[in-house]
C-alpha positions as YAML, in Angstrom:
chain: A
units: angstrom
residues:
- id: 1
  name: MET
  ca: [103.51, 90.91, 78.04]
- id: 2
  name: LEU
  ca: [101.17, 92.88, 80.32]
- id: 3
  name: THR
  ca: [99.31, 91.25, 83.22]
- id: 4
  name: LEU
  ca: [96.18, 92.45, 85.02]
- id: 5
  name: ARG
  ca: [95.71, 91.02, 88.50]
- id: 6
  name: PRO
  ca: [93.83, 91.94, 91.70]
- id: 7
  name: ASP
  ca: [96.95, 91.88, 93.89]
- id: 8
  name: ALA
  ca: [99.19, 94.16, 91.80]
- id: 9
  name: ALA
  ca: [101.79, 95.95, 93.89]
- id: 10
  name: PRO
  ca: [103.03, 99.51, 93.28]
- id: 11
  name: GLY
  ca: [106.10, 99.57, 91.05]
- id: 12
  name: GLN
  ca: [105.59, 96.15, 89.51]
- id: 13
  name: THR
  ca: [106.78, 96.07, 85.91]
- id: 14
  name: ASN
  ca: [104.15, 95.37, 83.24]
- id: 15
  name: VAL
  ca: [101.44, 94.71, 85.84]
- id: 16
  name: LEU
  ca: [98.16, 96.66, 86.12]
- id: 17
  name: PRO
  ca: [95.58, 96.33, 88.91]
- id: 18
  name: LEU
  ca: [92.09, 95.04, 88.32]
- id: 19
  name: ALA
  ca: [89.06, 96.84, 89.78]
- id: 20
  name: PRO
  ca: [89.61, 97.96, 93.38]
- id: 21
  name: GLU
  ca: [87.97, 96.19, 96.29]
- id: 22
  name: GLY
  ca: [84.37, 97.29, 96.72]
- id: 23
  name: THR
  ca: [83.60, 97.62, 93.00]
- id: 24
  name: PRO
  ca: [80.01, 96.37, 92.44]
- id: 25
  name: ALA
  ca: [79.73, 92.93, 90.86]
- id: 26
  name: GLY
  ca: [78.96, 93.06, 87.17]
- id: 27
  name: ARG
  ca: [80.33, 96.58, 86.74]
- id: 28
  name: ALA
  ca: [81.77, 96.94, 83.23]
- id: 29
  name: GLY
  ca: [85.45, 97.71, 82.88]
- id: 30
  name: TYR
  ca: [87.64, 98.63, 79.94]
- id: 31
  name: LEU
  ca: [91.20, 97.80, 78.97]
- id: 32
  name: ILE
  ca: [92.31, 100.54, 76.59]
- id: 33
  name: TYR
  ca: [95.18, 99.91, 74.16]
- id: 34
  name: ARG
  ca: [96.31, 103.14, 72.53]
- id: 35
  name: VAL
  ca: [98.81, 103.56, 69.72]
- id: 36
  name: TYR
  ca: [99.43, 107.15, 68.61]
- id: 37
  name: LEU
  ca: [102.40, 107.15, 66.24]
- id: 38
  name: PRO
  ca: [103.71, 103.77, 65.08]
- id: 39
  name: THR
  ca: [107.47, 103.47, 64.64]
- id: 40
  name: GLY
  ca: [108.31, 104.18, 61.02]
- id: 41
  name: GLY
  ca: [105.26, 106.31, 60.35]
- id: 42
  name: ASP
  ca: [101.76, 105.47, 59.11]
- id: 43
  name: GLN
  ca: [101.45, 101.68, 58.94]
- id: 44
  name: ALA
  ca: [99.36, 98.80, 60.23]
- id: 45
  name: VAL
  ca: [99.43, 98.08, 63.96]
- id: 46
  name: TRP
  ca: [98.70, 94.54, 65.11]
- id: 47
  name: LEU
  ca: [96.25, 94.05, 67.95]
- id: 48
  name: PRO
  ca: [97.60, 92.28, 71.05]
- id: 49
  name: GLY
  ca: [96.34, 88.87, 72.05]
- id: 50
  name: VAL
  ca: [94.26, 88.58, 75.23]
- id: 51
  name: ALA
  ca: [93.90, 85.57, 77.53]
- id: 52
  name: PHE
  ca: [92.13, 84.92, 80.84]
- id: 53
  name: GLU
  ca: [93.80, 82.74, 83.47]
- id: 54
  name: GLN
  ca: [91.83, 81.29, 86.39]
- id: 55
  name: ASP
  ca: [92.56, 78.31, 88.60]
- id: 56
  name: GLY
  ca: [95.49, 77.31, 86.41]
- id: 57
  name: THR
  ca: [93.46, 77.34, 83.19]
- id: 58
  name: THR
  ca: [94.21, 79.75, 80.33]
- id: 59
  name: VAL
  ca: [91.51, 80.74, 77.85]
- id: 60
  name: ASN
  ca: [92.46, 82.77, 74.79]
- id: 61
  name: VAL
  ca: [89.99, 85.48, 73.76]
- id: 62
  name: PRO
  ca: [89.27, 85.53, 70.00]
- id: 63
  name: LEU
  ca: [89.60, 88.77, 68.05]
- id: 64
  name: CYS
  ca: [86.40, 90.57, 67.08]
- id: 65
  name: ALA
  ca: [85.30, 90.24, 63.46]
- id: 66
  name: PRO
  ca: [86.54, 92.99, 61.10]
- id: 67
  name: GLY
  ca: [84.27, 96.02, 61.19]
- id: 68
  name: SER
  ca: [82.60, 95.08, 64.48]
- id: 69
  name: GLN
  ca: [82.33, 97.67, 67.23]
- id: 70
  name: VAL
  ca: [82.26, 97.59, 71.01]
- id: 71
  name: GLY
  ca: [79.44, 99.75, 72.29]
- id: 72
  name: ALA
  ca: [79.88, 102.53, 74.81]
- id: 73
  name: THR
  ca: [77.80, 102.52, 77.97]
- id: 74
  name: PRO
  ca: [74.95, 105.06, 78.16]
- id: 75
  name: ASP
  ca: [76.64, 106.97, 81.00]
- id: 76
  name: MET
  ca: [79.73, 107.50, 78.84]
- id: 77
  name: VAL
  ca: [77.70, 109.07, 76.05]
- id: 78
  name: ALA
  ca: [75.61, 111.11, 78.47]
- id: 79
  name: GLY
  ca: [78.73, 112.34, 80.22]
- id: 80
  name: LEU
  ca: [80.34, 113.47, 77.00]
- id: 81
  name: SER
  ca: [77.20, 115.16, 75.73]
- id: 82
  name: ALA
  ca: [76.61, 116.91, 79.05]
- id: 83
  name: ALA
  ca: [80.16, 118.20, 79.19]
- id: 84
  name: ALA
  ca: [80.02, 119.52, 75.65]
- id: 85
  name: THR
  ca: [76.62, 121.13, 76.16]
- id: 86
  name: THR
  ca: [77.69, 122.78, 79.41]
- id: 87
  name: SER
  ca: [80.74, 124.17, 77.67]
- id: 88
  name: GLY
  ca: [78.54, 125.83, 75.07]
- id: 89
  name: ASP
  ca: [78.90, 125.68, 71.32]
- id: 90
  name: LEU
  ca: [82.45, 126.33, 70.17]
- id: 91
  name: GLN
  ca: [83.84, 127.04, 73.61]
- id: 92
  name: PHE
  ca: [86.39, 124.45, 74.61]
- id: 93
  name: ALA
  ca: [86.42, 123.21, 78.21]
- id: 94
  name: ARG
  ca: [87.66, 120.21, 80.14]
- id: 95
  name: GLY
  ca: [84.83, 117.88, 81.12]
- id: 96
  name: THR
  ca: [84.38, 116.68, 84.68]
- id: 97
  name: SER
  ca: [86.52, 113.66, 85.49]
- id: 98
  name: SER
  ca: [83.46, 111.86, 86.87]
- id: 99
  name: ASN
  ca: [81.69, 111.55, 83.52]
- id: 100
  name: GLY
  ca: [84.01, 108.73, 82.44]
- id: 101
  name: SER
  ca: [83.39, 109.62, 78.81]
- id: 102
  name: LEU
  ca: [86.86, 109.64, 77.32]
- id: 103
  name: PHE
  ca: [88.98, 107.43, 79.57]
- id: 104
  name: PRO
  ca: [91.06, 110.34, 80.89]
- id: 105
  name: ASN
  ca: [94.16, 109.58, 82.94]
- id: 106
  name: PRO
  ca: [97.12, 111.59, 84.27]
- id: 107
  name: ASP
  ca: [98.91, 111.24, 80.91]
- id: 108
  name: ASN
  ca: [96.01, 111.85, 78.51]
- id: 109
  name: ALA
  ca: [93.59, 114.78, 78.74]
- id: 110
  name: TYR
  ca: [91.01, 116.44, 76.52]
- id: 111
  name: LEU
  ca: [89.28, 119.74, 75.88]
- id: 112
  name: GLU
  ca: [85.78, 119.33, 74.45]
- id: 113
  name: ALA
  ca: [83.50, 121.58, 72.38]
- id: 114
  name: SER
  ca: [80.19, 120.77, 70.70]
- id: 115
  name: VAL
  ca: [79.09, 122.06, 67.30]
- id: 116
  name: THR
  ca: [76.44, 121.22, 64.74]
- id: 117
  name: PRO
  ca: [77.72, 121.40, 61.14]
- id: 118
  name: PRO
  ca: [76.73, 124.93, 60.10]
- id: 119
  name: GLY
  ca: [75.83, 124.11, 56.49]
- id: 120
  name: GLY
  ca: [75.90, 126.34, 53.46]
- id: 121
  name: ASP
  ca: [79.19, 128.11, 52.80]
- id: 122
  name: ASN
  ca: [80.06, 128.08, 56.51]
- id: 123
  name: VAL
  ca: [82.95, 126.30, 58.23]
- id: 124
  name: VAL
  ca: [84.31, 126.09, 61.77]
- id: 125
  name: VAL
  ca: [87.67, 127.76, 62.40]
- id: 126
  name: VAL
  ca: [89.82, 126.69, 65.39]
- id: 127
  name: ARG
  ca: [93.08, 128.52, 66.09]
- id: 128
  name: ALA
  ca: [95.74, 128.57, 68.83]
- id: 129
  name: LYS
  ca: [99.46, 128.40, 69.43]
- id: 130
  name: ALA
  ca: [100.76, 124.87, 68.85]
- id: 131
  name: PRO
  ca: [102.71, 123.04, 71.58]
- id: 132
  name: THR
  ca: [105.99, 121.49, 70.49]
- id: 133
  name: THR
  ca: [106.35, 117.71, 70.16]
- id: 134
  name: PRO
  ca: [109.28, 115.37, 69.39]
- id: 135
  name: GLY
  ca: [109.95, 114.95, 65.69]
- id: 136
  name: GLY
  ca: [110.79, 111.89, 63.64]
- id: 137
  name: GLU
  ca: [109.22, 108.46, 63.25]
- id: 138
  name: HIS
  ca: [111.07, 106.56, 65.96]
- id: 139
  name: PRO
  ca: [110.87, 106.43, 69.78]
- id: 140
  name: ALA
  ca: [112.64, 109.15, 71.75]
- id: 141
  name: PRO
  ca: [113.38, 109.51, 75.48]
- id: 142
  name: TRP
  ca: [110.77, 111.33, 77.56]
- id: 143
  name: PRO
  ca: [110.64, 113.86, 79.14]
- id: 144
  name: SER
  ca: [112.33, 115.93, 76.48]
- id: 145
  name: ALA
  ca: [112.56, 119.60, 75.60]
- id: 146
  name: ALA
  ca: [109.19, 119.31, 73.83]
- id: 147
  name: ASN
  ca: [105.97, 120.58, 75.43]
- id: 148
  name: LEU
  ca: [103.90, 117.44, 74.74]
- id: 149
  name: ARG
  ca: [104.55, 113.91, 73.56]
- id: 150
  name: TYR
  ca: [101.61, 114.15, 71.16]
- id: 151
  name: TRP
  ca: [98.52, 116.27, 70.48]
- id: 152
  name: SER
  ca: [95.64, 116.15, 68.02]
- id: 153
  name: LEU
  ca: [92.24, 117.60, 67.16]
- id: 154
  name: CYS
  ca: [89.45, 115.20, 66.22]
- id: 155
  name: ALA
  ca: [85.81, 115.44, 65.18]
- id: 156
  name: ASP
  ca: [83.65, 112.75, 66.80]
- id: 157
  name: LEU
  ca: [79.98, 111.83, 66.84]
- id: 158
  name: PRO
  ca: [78.44, 111.75, 70.36]
- id: 159
  name: THR
  ca: [76.74, 108.38, 69.86]
- id: 160
  name: PRO
  ca: [77.84, 104.88, 70.91]
- id: 161
  name: PRO
  ca: [80.68, 103.99, 70.63]
- id: 162
  name: LEU
  ca: [81.79, 107.65, 70.44]
- id: 163
  name: PRO
  ca: [83.23, 107.17, 66.94]
- id: 164
  name: VAL
  ca: [85.63, 109.50, 65.21]
- id: 165
  name: VAL
  ca: [84.35, 110.76, 61.85]
- id: 166
  name: VAL
  ca: [85.15, 108.29, 59.04]
- id: 167
  name: ASN
  ca: [84.36, 109.34, 55.47]
- id: 168
  name: THR
  ca: [84.80, 107.03, 52.49]
- id: 169
  name: LEU
  ca: [85.83, 109.12, 49.50]
- id: 170
  name: PRO
  ca: [84.77, 108.49, 45.87]
- id: 171
  name: ASP
  ca: [88.16, 106.94, 45.05]
- id: 172
  name: GLY
  ca: [87.74, 104.39, 47.85]
- id: 173
  name: THR
  ca: [90.20, 105.99, 50.27]
- id: 174
  name: VAL
  ca: [89.16, 106.92, 53.79]
- id: 175
  name: ASP
  ca: [89.37, 110.34, 55.44]
- id: 176
  name: TYR
  ca: [89.42, 110.13, 59.23]
- id: 177
  name: GLY
  ca: [88.28, 113.13, 61.28]
- id: 178
  name: CYS
  ca: [91.56, 113.45, 63.20]
- id: 179
  name: ARG
  ca: [94.71, 115.43, 62.57]
- id: 180
  name: ALA
  ca: [97.76, 114.79, 64.73]
- id: 181
  name: ASP
  ca: [100.47, 117.32, 65.48]
- id: 182
  name: GLU
  ca: [102.74, 116.02, 62.71]
- id: 183
  name: ALA
  ca: [99.95, 116.47, 60.13]
- id: 184
  name: THR
  ca: [99.05, 120.01, 61.21]
- id: 185
  name: ALA
  ca: [100.24, 123.09, 59.32]
- id: 186
  name: LEU
  ca: [101.73, 125.96, 61.35]
- id: 187
  name: ASP
  ca: [102.24, 129.57, 60.34]
- id: 188
  name: SER
  ca: [105.41, 131.58, 60.87]
- id: 189
  name: THR
  ca: [104.36, 132.43, 64.44]
- id: 190
  name: GLY
  ca: [103.77, 128.79, 65.44]
- id: 191
  name: TYR
  ca: [99.96, 128.93, 65.35]
- id: 192
  name: TYR
  ca: [97.68, 126.31, 63.79]
- id: 193
  name: THR
  ca: [94.39, 126.98, 62.02]
- id: 194
  name: PHE
  ca: [92.04, 124.01, 61.79]
- id: 195
  name: VAL
  ca: [89.10, 124.41, 59.44]
- id: 196
  name: VAL
  ca: [86.27, 121.91, 59.99]
- id: 197
  name: GLY
  ca: [84.06, 121.57, 56.94]
- id: 198
  name: THR
  ca: [82.56, 119.17, 54.44]
- id: 199
  name: GLU
  ca: [84.50, 117.02, 52.01]
- id: 200
  name: ALA
  ca: [83.09, 119.22, 49.23]
- id: 201
  name: GLN
  ca: [84.83, 122.21, 50.83]
- id: 202
  name: ARG
  ca: [88.17, 120.46, 51.22]
- id: 203
  name: ALA
  ca: [89.83, 121.66, 48.02]
- id: 204
  name: ALA
  ca: [89.04, 125.29, 48.84]
- id: 205
  name: ILE
  ca: [90.21, 124.87, 52.46]
- id: 206
  name: ASP
  ca: [93.44, 123.18, 51.37]
- id: 207
  name: GLY
  ca: [94.15, 126.25, 49.26]
- id: 208
  name: ILE
  ca: [94.16, 128.58, 52.29]
- id: 209
  name: PRO
  ca: [97.74, 129.19, 53.53]
- id: 210
  name: GLY
  ca: [98.36, 127.59, 56.91]
- id: 211
  name: ALA
  ca: [94.97, 125.85, 57.11]
- id: 212
  name: THR
  ca: [94.50, 122.20, 58.09]
- id: 213
  name: PHE
  ca: [91.24, 120.55, 57.01]
- id: 214
  name: ILE
  ca: [89.18, 118.32, 59.35]
- id: 215
  name: PRO
  ca: [85.99, 116.75, 57.97]
- id: 216
  name: PHE
  ca: [82.47, 116.72, 59.26]
- id: 217
  name: SER
  ca: [80.73, 113.38, 58.78]
- id: 218
  name: THR
  ca: [79.43, 112.82, 55.26]
- id: 219
  name: ASP
  ca: [76.85, 110.30, 56.48]
- id: 220
  name: ASN
  ca: [75.68, 112.51, 59.36]
- id: 221
  name: PRO
  ca: [75.68, 116.06, 57.92]
- id: 222
  name: THR
  ca: [73.21, 117.52, 60.45]
- id: 223
  name: THR
  ca: [74.24, 115.55, 63.56]
- id: 224
  name: PRO
  ca: [76.00, 117.45, 66.38]
- id: 225
  name: HIS
  ca: [79.74, 116.77, 66.49]
- id: 226
  name: VAL
  ca: [82.19, 116.93, 69.38]
- id: 227
  name: LEU
  ca: [85.61, 118.47, 68.77]
- id: 228
  name: LEU
  ca: [88.28, 116.94, 71.00]
- id: 229
  name: LEU
  ca: [91.68, 118.53, 71.58]
- id: 230
  name: ARG
  ca: [93.93, 115.81, 73.02]
- id: 231
  name: ASN
  ca: [97.15, 116.44, 74.97]
- id: 232
  name: LEU
  ca: [99.38, 113.47, 75.78]
- id: 233
  name: LEU
  ca: [102.16, 113.60, 78.41]
- id: 234
  name: GLY
  ca: [102.24, 117.29, 79.16]
- id: 235
  name: ASN
  ca: [105.63, 118.74, 80.02]
- id: 236
  name: PHE
  ca: [104.72, 122.43, 80.33]
- id: 237
  name: PRO
  ca: [102.30, 124.56, 82.39]
- id: 238
  name: TYR
  ca: [99.82, 125.26, 79.56]
- id: 239
  name: ALA
  ca: [98.85, 121.62, 78.93]
- id: 240
  name: VAL
  ca: [95.23, 120.46, 79.16]
- id: 241
  name: GLN
  ca: [96.28, 118.27, 82.11]
- id: 242
  name: ASN
  ca: [96.56, 121.45, 84.19]
- id: 243
  name: VAL
  ca: [93.03, 122.67, 83.36]
- id: 244
  name: PRO
  ca: [90.38, 122.10, 86.07]
- id: 245
  name: PRO
  ca: [87.79, 119.49, 84.97]
- id: 246
  name: ASP
  ca: [84.89, 121.89, 85.58]
- id: 247
  name: ASN
  ca: [83.22, 122.30, 82.13]
- id: 248
  name: ASN
  ca: [84.24, 125.97, 82.28]
- id: 249
  name: PRO
  ca: [85.79, 127.57, 79.15]
- id: 250
  name: ALA
  ca: [87.09, 130.48, 81.23]
- id: 251
  name: SER
  ca: [89.10, 128.10, 83.44]
- id: 252
  name: ALA
  ca: [90.66, 126.47, 80.38]
- id: 253
  name: ALA
  ca: [91.52, 129.80, 78.78]
- id: 254
  name: ALA
  ca: [93.07, 131.11, 82.00]
- id: 255
  name: VAL
  ca: [95.41, 128.10, 82.28]
- id: 256
  name: MET
  ca: [96.31, 127.66, 78.62]
- id: 257
  name: GLY
  ca: [96.74, 131.26, 77.52]
- id: 258
  name: SER
  ca: [97.73, 131.46, 73.85]
- id: 259
  name: TYR
  ca: [97.50, 127.64, 73.63]
- id: 260
  name: TYR
  ca: [93.74, 127.77, 74.30]
- id: 261
  name: PRO
  ca: [91.78, 127.06, 71.07]
- id: 262
  name: GLN
  ca: [89.62, 129.97, 69.92]
- id: 263
  name: ALA
  ca: [86.79, 128.85, 67.63]
- id: 264
  name: ALA
  ca: [84.03, 130.36, 65.52]
- id: 265
  name: VAL
  ca: [81.63, 129.61, 62.68]
- id: 266
  name: CYS
  ca: [82.65, 131.59, 59.63]
- id: 267
  name: PRO
  ca: [81.73, 131.82, 55.94]
- id: 268
  name: LEU
  ca: [84.40, 130.06, 53.91]
- id: 269
  name: SER
  ca: [84.52, 133.06, 51.58]
- id: 270
  name: THR
  ca: [85.34, 135.33, 54.52]
- id: 271
  name: LEU
  ca: [88.12, 133.01, 55.64]
- id: 272
  name: GLN
  ca: [89.55, 132.88, 52.13]
- id: 273
  name: ALA
  ca: [89.50, 136.66, 51.78]
- id: 274
  name: GLY
  ca: [90.68, 137.74, 55.23]
- id: 275
  name: GLY
  ca: [92.30, 134.72, 56.87]
- id: 276
  name: PRO
  ca: [91.51, 133.44, 60.39]
- id: 277
  name: ALA
  ca: [91.68, 136.97, 61.86]
- id: 278
  name: ALA
  ca: [88.54, 137.84, 59.87]
- id: 279
  name: CYS
  ca: [86.68, 134.99, 61.55]
- id: 280
  name: LEU
  ca: [87.97, 135.21, 65.11]
- id: 281
  name: SER
  ca: [88.17, 138.97, 65.64]
...
């Protein structure tokens, strides 16, 4: 059980503080519950129950109806869009911590890049050295010898509530626009190559050695997308957590070195013929 209370003391177990003194009345707050890799692999994760307690009375909060969404505030969306635009198309940077767009915290940090689906035969190629993460499907002590606890690359739409791409395929299955570290192919040198394209391009992309497909939105084929590189619990100097939140791609590249994601729009035929070097040279 986790408790939120205004008088939380440092070091209390399973207790989080509510908004600090001086927070304007009516200011919206968020309680974020994140699950990255469920024990045992890909399976359903049950939502926690929530209850309010005031003056000795407990009121249980009902779960939202299936398929309902909680909207993002306008400043969140504006902050994300501004950070991505400042970074420039296909240049990854860490957004300013003041934009509040992605709920950053000391353990979870993002690089952001904006791109509009290029259309035609074109795809987006993203390549860098992959950090190491713990293997297996069960909890492991942290810190460990791994670089990060978890990392992923996701394609999102910069509209409320900042949704990740979700494509329903003809067979009824769903393709989400995220690929975690464990689902990412690496080459013999430890580099990943993400290829962001349409579902119609997936078969061709899957046939490229070392490539990992990420989808653009089928329902929003011309809408700008935001690519988010997430680092969780960094344990090495090249983690996103060590990048200044200044919307500056050069700052990110200077800190991350070979772990900084290089990206470019490239014809799929060029990628197939010459590999990622043909697109990123």
